[in-house]
C-alpha positions as a Markdown table, in Angstrom:
| # | Residue | x | y | z |
|---|---|---|---|---|
| 1 | Met | -7.0 | -37.9 | 23.4 |
| 2 | Thr | -6.7 | -35.5 | 20.5 |
| 3 | Pro | -6.7 | -31.9 | 21.6 |
| 4 | Pro | -9.3 | -29.5 | 20.2 |
| 5 | Glu | -8.3 | -28.0 | 16.9 |
| 6 | Ile | -9.4 | -25.2 | 14.6 |
| 7 | His | -8.4 | -24.4 | 11.0 |
| 8 | Val | -7.3 | -20.9 | 10.2 |
| 9 | Asp | -7.1 | -19.4 | 6.7 |
| 10 | Val | -5.2 | -16.1 | 6.5 |
| 11 | Ala | -5.9 | -13.8 | 3.6 |
| 12 | Pro | -3.0 | -13.4 | 1.1 |
| 13 | Glu | -2.7 | -9.7 | 2.0 |
| 14 | Leu | -1.8 | -10.7 | 5.5 |
| 15 | Ala | 0.5 | -13.6 | 4.7 |
| 16 | Leu | 3.7 | -11.6 | 5.3 |
| 17 | Phe | 2.9 | -11.7 | 9.0 |
| 18 | Val | 2.6 | -15.4 | 9.2 |
| 19 | Pro | 5.6 | -17.8 | 9.4 |
| 20 | His | 6.6 | -19.3 | 6.0 |
| 21 | Ala | 5.5 | -22.8 | 6.9 |
| 22 | Arg | 2.0 | -21.6 | 7.5 |
| 23 | Arg | 1.4 | -19.3 | 4.6 |
| 24 | Arg | -0.1 | -21.8 | 2.2 |
| 25 | Gly | -3.6 | -23.0 | 2.7 |
| 26 | Ser | -5.4 | -23.6 | 6.0 |
| 27 | Thr | -3.4 | -23.9 | 9.2 |
| 28 | Ala | -4.4 | -26.3 | 11.9 |
| 29 | Leu | -4.1 | -24.9 | 15.4 |
| 30 | Ala | -4.7 | -26.4 | 18.8 |
| 31 | Val | -7.0 | -24.4 | 21.0 |
| 32 | Asp | -7.6 | -24.5 | 24.8 |
| 33 | Gly | -11.2 | -23.4 | 25.1 |
| 34 | Val | -10.1 | -20.3 | 26.9 |
| 35 | Ser | -8.0 | -18.1 | 24.6 |
| 36 | Thr | -9.9 | -15.7 | 22.4 |
| 37 | Leu | -9.8 | -15.8 | 18.6 |
| 38 | Gly | -8.0 | -12.4 | 18.7 |
| 39 | His | -5.2 | -14.0 | 20.8 |
| 40 | Val | -5.0 | -16.9 | 18.4 |
| 41 | Val | -4.6 | -14.6 | 15.4 |
| 42 | Glu | -2.0 | -12.6 | 17.2 |
| 43 | Ser | -0.1 | -15.8 | 18.0 |
| 44 | Leu | 0.2 | -16.3 | 14.3 |
| 45 | Gly | 1.9 | -12.9 | 14.0 |
| 46 | Val | -1.0 | -10.9 | 12.6 |
| 47 | Pro | -1.6 | -7.6 | 14.4 |
| 48 | Leu | -5.3 | -7.0 | 15.0 |
| 49 | Thr | -4.9 | -3.5 | 13.5 |
| 50 | Glu | -4.7 | -5.3 | 10.1 |
| 51 | Val | -7.7 | -7.5 | 10.5 |
| 52 | Gly | -10.9 | -6.3 | 9.0 |
| 53 | Ala | -13.1 | -9.3 | 9.8 |
| 54 | Leu | -12.9 | -12.7 | 11.5 |
| 55 | Val | -15.3 | -15.2 | 10.0 |
| 56 | Val | -16.1 | -18.5 | 11.6 |
| 57 | Asp | -18.0 | -21.1 | 9.6 |
| 58 | Gly | -19.5 | -18.4 | 7.5 |
| 59 | Arg | -20.5 | -15.9 | 10.3 |
| 60 | Arg | -18.6 | -12.9 | 11.4 |
| 61 | Val | -17.5 | -12.9 | 15.1 |
| 62 | Pro | -15.7 | -10.5 | 17.4 |
| 63 | Val | -12.1 | -10.8 | 18.4 |
| 64 | Gly | -13.4 | -12.0 | 21.8 |
| 65 | His | -14.9 | -15.1 | 20.4 |
| 66 | Val | -13.5 | -18.3 | 22.0 |
| 67 | Pro | -13.0 | -20.8 | 19.2 |
| 68 | Ala | -14.4 | -24.3 | 19.6 |
| 69 | Asp | -13.1 | -27.6 | 18.2 |
| 70 | Gly | -13.5 | -28.1 | 14.5 |
| 71 | Glu | -14.3 | -24.4 | 13.6 |
| 72 | Ser | -13.0 | -23.0 | 10.4 |
| 73 | Val | -11.7 | -19.4 | 10.7 |
| 74 | Ser | -11.1 | -16.9 | 7.9 |
| 75 | Val | -8.9 | -13.9 | 8.7 |
| 76 | Arg | -9.7 | -11.1 | 6.4 |
| 77 | Pro | -7.8 | -7.7 | 5.8 |
| 78 | Val | -9.3 | -4.3 | 6.6 |
| 79 | Thr | -11.7 | -2.9 | 4.0 |
| 80 | Arg | -10.5 | 0.2 | 2.2 |
| 81 | Pro | -11.1 | 3.0 | 2.8 |
| 82 | Gln | -10.8 | 2.2 | 6.5 |
| 83 | Arg | -13.2 | 4.2 | 8.7 |
| 84 | Val | -11.9 | 5.6 | 11.9 |
| 85 | Pro | -14.9 | 6.6 | 14.0 |
| 86 | Gly | -15.1 | 9.1 | 16.9 |
| 87 | Ala | -12.6 | 11.8 | 16.0 |
| 88 | Pro | -11.1 | 13.8 | 13.1 |
| 89 | Leu | -8.6 | 11.7 | 11.3 |
| 90 | Arg | -5.1 | 12.4 | 12.7 |
| 91 | Phe | -1.9 | 10.4 | 12.7 |
| 92 | Leu | 1.0 | 9.6 | 15.0 |
| 93 | Leu | 4.2 | 8.2 | 13.5 |
| 94 | Asp | 7.1 | 6.6 | 15.3 |
| 95 | Val | 10.8 | 7.5 | 15.1 |
| 96 | His | 11.4 | 5.4 | 11.9 |
| 97 | Leu | 8.9 | 7.2 | 9.7 |
| 98 | Gly | 10.2 | 10.8 | 9.5 |
| 99 | Thr | 10.0 | 11.1 | 5.7 |
| 100 | Leu | 6.4 | 9.8 | 5.7 |
| 101 | Ala | 5.6 | 12.3 | 8.4 |
| 102 | Arg | 7.0 | 15.2 | 6.4 |
| 103 | Arg | 5.1 | 14.2 | 3.3 |
| 104 | Leu | 1.8 | 13.8 | 5.1 |
| 105 | Arg | 2.3 | 17.3 | 6.6 |
| 106 | Leu | 3.2 | 18.6 | 3.1 |
| 107 | Leu | -0.3 | 17.4 | 2.0 |
| 108 | Gly | -1.9 | 19.2 | 5.0 |
| 109 | Val | -2.7 | 16.0 | 7.0 |
| 110 | Asp | -2.5 | 16.4 | 10.8 |
| 111 | Thr | 0.5 | 14.3 | 11.6 |
| 112 | Ala | 2.3 | 14.1 | 14.9 |
| 113 | Tyr | 5.8 | 12.6 | 14.8 |
| 114 | Glu | 8.3 | 11.5 | 17.5 |
| 115 | Ser | 11.8 | 12.3 | 16.3 |
| 116 | Thr | 13.3 | 10.4 | 19.2 |
| 117 | Asp | 12.5 | 7.0 | 20.5 |
| 118 | Ile | 10.2 | 7.7 | 23.5 |
| 119 | Gly | 9.3 | 4.0 | 23.9 |
| 120 | Asp | 6.3 | 1.9 | 23.0 |
| 121 | Pro | 4.3 | 2.7 | 26.2 |
| 122 | Ala | 4.6 | 6.4 | 25.7 |
| 123 | Leu | 3.7 | 6.2 | 22.0 |
| 124 | Ala | 0.6 | 4.1 | 22.7 |
| 125 | Ala | -0.4 | 6.4 | 25.5 |
| 126 | Arg | -0.2 | 9.4 | 23.2 |
| 127 | Ser | -2.2 | 7.7 | 20.5 |
| 128 | Ala | -5.0 | 7.1 | 23.1 |
| 129 | Ala | -4.8 | 10.6 | 24.7 |
| 130 | Glu | -4.9 | 12.4 | 21.4 |
| 131 | Gln | -7.0 | 9.9 | 19.5 |
| 132 | Arg | -4.5 | 9.5 | 16.7 |
| 133 | Val | -4.0 | 6.5 | 14.4 |
| 134 | Leu | -0.5 | 5.2 | 15.2 |
| 135 | Leu | 1.5 | 4.3 | 12.0 |
| 136 | Ser | 4.4 | 1.9 | 12.5 |
| 137 | Arg | 6.3 | -1.0 | 11.1 |
| 138 | Asp | 6.7 | -2.4 | 14.7 |
| 139 | Arg | 4.3 | -5.3 | 15.1 |
| 140 | Gly | 4.9 | -5.4 | 18.8 |
| 141 | Leu | 3.9 | -1.8 | 19.2 |
| 142 | Leu | 0.7 | -2.3 | 17.2 |
| 143 | Arg | -0.3 | -5.1 | 19.6 |
| 144 | Arg | -0.4 | -2.8 | 22.6 |
| 145 | Arg | -3.9 | -2.8 | 24.1 |
| 146 | Glu | -3.9 | 0.9 | 25.0 |
| 147 | Leu | -3.6 | 2.1 | 21.4 |
| 148 | Trp | -6.6 | 4.1 | 20.2 |
| 149 | Ala | -6.1 | 2.9 | 16.7 |
| 150 | Gly | -3.1 | 1.7 | 14.6 |
| 151 | Ala | -1.9 | 0.6 | 11.2 |
| 152 | Phe | 1.1 | -1.3 | 9.9 |
| 153 | Val | 3.2 | 0.5 | 7.3 |
| 154 | Tyr | 3.9 | -2.2 | 4.8 |
| 155 | Ser | 6.7 | -0.7 | 2.7 |
| 156 | Thr | 10.1 | 0.7 | 3.5 |
| 157 | Arg | 10.0 | 3.1 | 0.5 |
| 158 | Pro | 8.5 | 6.6 | 1.3 |
| 159 | Asp | 6.7 | 6.8 | -2.0 |
| 160 | Asp | 4.9 | 3.5 | -1.4 |
| 161 | Gln | 4.3 | 4.3 | 2.2 |
| 162 | Leu | 2.5 | 7.5 | 1.3 |
| 163 | Asp | 0.4 | 5.8 | -1.4 |
| 164 | Asp | -0.6 | 3.0 | 1.1 |
| 165 | Val | -1.6 | 5.4 | 3.8 |
| 166 | Leu | -3.6 | 7.7 | 1.5 |
| 167 | Asp | -5.3 | 4.7 | -0.1 |
| 168 | Arg | -6.1 | 3.0 | 3.2 |
| 169 | Phe | -7.5 | 6.1 | 5.1 |
| 170 | Arg | -8.2 | 8.6 | 2.3 |
| 171 | Pro | -7.6 | 11.7 | 4.5 |
| 172 | Glu | -8.6 | 15.1 | 3.3 |
| 173 | Leu | -5.7 | 16.7 | 1.5 |
| 174 | Arg | -4.9 | 20.4 | 2.0 |
| 175 | Pro | -1.4 | 20.9 | 0.5 |
| 176 | Trp | 0.9 | 23.6 | 1.7 |
| 177 | Thr | -1.1 | 24.3 | 4.9 |
| 178 | Arg | 1.1 | 22.7 | 7.5 |
| 179 | Cys | 4.6 | 23.1 | 8.7 |
| 180 | Thr | 6.7 | 20.0 | 7.7 |
| 181 | Ala | 8.9 | 20.6 | 10.7 |
| 182 | Cys | 6.3 | 20.7 | 13.5 |
| 183 | Asn | 2.8 | 20.1 | 12.1 |
| 184 | Gly | 1.7 | 23.6 | 12.9 |
| 185 | Leu | -0.6 | 25.6 | 10.5 |
| 186 | Leu | 0.9 | 28.0 | 7.9 |
| 187 | His | -0.3 | 31.5 | 7.1 |
| 188 | Glu | 0.8 | 34.1 | 4.7 |
| 189 | Ala | 3.6 | 36.3 | 5.9 |
| 190 | Thr | 5.3 | 39.5 | 4.6 |
| 191 | Lys | 9.0 | 39.6 | 3.8 |
| 192 | Asp | 9.6 | 41.9 | 6.7 |
| 193 | Glu | 7.9 | 39.4 | 9.1 |
| 194 | Val | 10.4 | 36.6 | 8.2 |
| 195 | Ala | 13.4 | 38.8 | 7.2 |
| 196 | Asp | 15.5 | 37.5 | 10.1 |
| 197 | Gln | 15.3 | 33.9 | 8.6 |
| 198 | Leu | 16.3 | 34.9 | 5.1 |
| 199 | Ala | 19.8 | 34.8 | 3.5 |
| 200 | Gln | 20.6 | 37.8 | 1.4 |
| 201 | Gly | 20.0 | 36.0 | -1.9 |
| 202 | Thr | 16.6 | 34.7 | -0.7 |
| 203 | His | 15.6 | 38.2 | 0.5 |
| 204 | Arg | 16.5 | 39.6 | -2.9 |
| 205 | Thr | 14.9 | 36.8 | -5.0 |
| 206 | Tyr | 11.6 | 35.9 | -3.3 |
| 207 | Asp | 8.5 | 37.9 | -2.4 |
| 208 | Val | 5.9 | 35.3 | -1.3 |
| 209 | Phe | 6.3 | 33.7 | 2.1 |
| 210 | Ala | 4.4 | 31.7 | 4.7 |
| 211 | Arg | 5.1 | 31.2 | 8.4 |
| 212 | Cys | 4.2 | 28.6 | 10.9 |
| 213 | Asp | 2.0 | 29.7 | 13.7 |
| 214 | Ser | 3.5 | 27.3 | 16.1 |
| 215 | Cys | 7.3 | 27.3 | 15.5 |
| 216 | Gly | 7.7 | 30.5 | 13.5 |
| 217 | Arg | 9.5 | 28.8 | 10.6 |
| 218 | Ala | 9.4 | 30.6 | 7.3 |
| 219 | Tyr | 8.6 | 29.0 | 4.0 |
| 220 | Trp | 9.0 | 30.1 | 0.3 |
| 221 | Lys | 9.3 | 28.4 | -3.1 |
| 222 | Gly | 13.0 | 27.6 | -2.9 |
| 223 | Ala | 15.4 | 25.2 | -4.6 |
| 224 | His | 13.4 | 22.0 | -3.6 |
| 225 | His | 10.0 | 23.3 | -4.5 |
| 226 | Asp | 9.7 | 21.5 | -7.8 |
| 227 | Gln | 10.4 | 18.2 | -6.1 |
| 228 | Leu | 7.8 | 18.9 | -3.4 |
| 229 | Glu | 5.3 | 20.1 | -6.0 |
| 230 | Ala | 5.7 | 16.7 | -7.8 |
| 231 | Ile | 4.9 | 14.8 | -4.6 |
| 232 | Val | 1.8 | 17.0 | -4.1 |
| 233 | Glu | 0.6 | 16.8 | -7.7 |
| 234 | Arg | 0.9 | 13.0 | -7.7 |
| 235 | Ala | -0.9 | 12.6 | -4.4 |
| 236 | Val | -3.7 | 14.9 | -5.3 |
| 237 | Thr | -4.2 | 13.3 | -8.7 |
| 238 | Glu | -4.2 | 9.8 | -7.4 |
| 239 | His | -5.9 | 10.2 | -4.0 |
| 240 | Gly | -7.3 | 13.7 | -3.6 |
| 241 | Gly | -10.3 | 13.3 | -5.8 |
| 242 | Arg | -11.8 | 10.4 | -3.8 |
| 243 | Asp | -14.6 | 10.8 | -1.4 |
| 244 | Thr | -13.5 | 10.6 | 2.3 |
| 245 | Pro | -15.3 | 8.0 | 4.4 |
């Protein structure tokens, strides 16, 4: 007796998650009448955080749908900009995304970051407790059920990572308002207030300063400011003028 079977077509945007042998055309998969469609999609390697819609024979179904013999399934990517309901948009990044975290903070986006590997359960728990979108390149981490929300970071290049996150979520950009070291808020400070952090040359050359309310770190337009300014200008030009969802 032939086992029940469905045909799954994964969108090209999600093909990188699927084994090479199954990337072209529709894939035939055996089903057991018990497992959900969400489980079937994950078994192909596609994290549900990257799925925008599951369409069965022309109708949209939830991830809990139990597929039946002969059904044709279309797995579609998230629609951009992606809406994250229920809380102000905030992010949590894993240990491998330090540069992306600093750049998001530079743009004023609320971004928590774990600089040490605290483990997948702790990261997922923090995402849920603080209602933060977890950004990661770890597919296994993004499959954890306790996550509040998550997204796969597709590139290994920080420039492309930043573009992708800004395009996907379109957060409000408020450059130069957050500490790149700890995510705290910055406020203007006098030279006297930050004097203990300044080298003699800096004290003599600069007059405009900011200080983090959380960690106390001082900021000024130092040697790397032009490079940071270029990152900010590009982000604001390409992403800052869009309406937020």
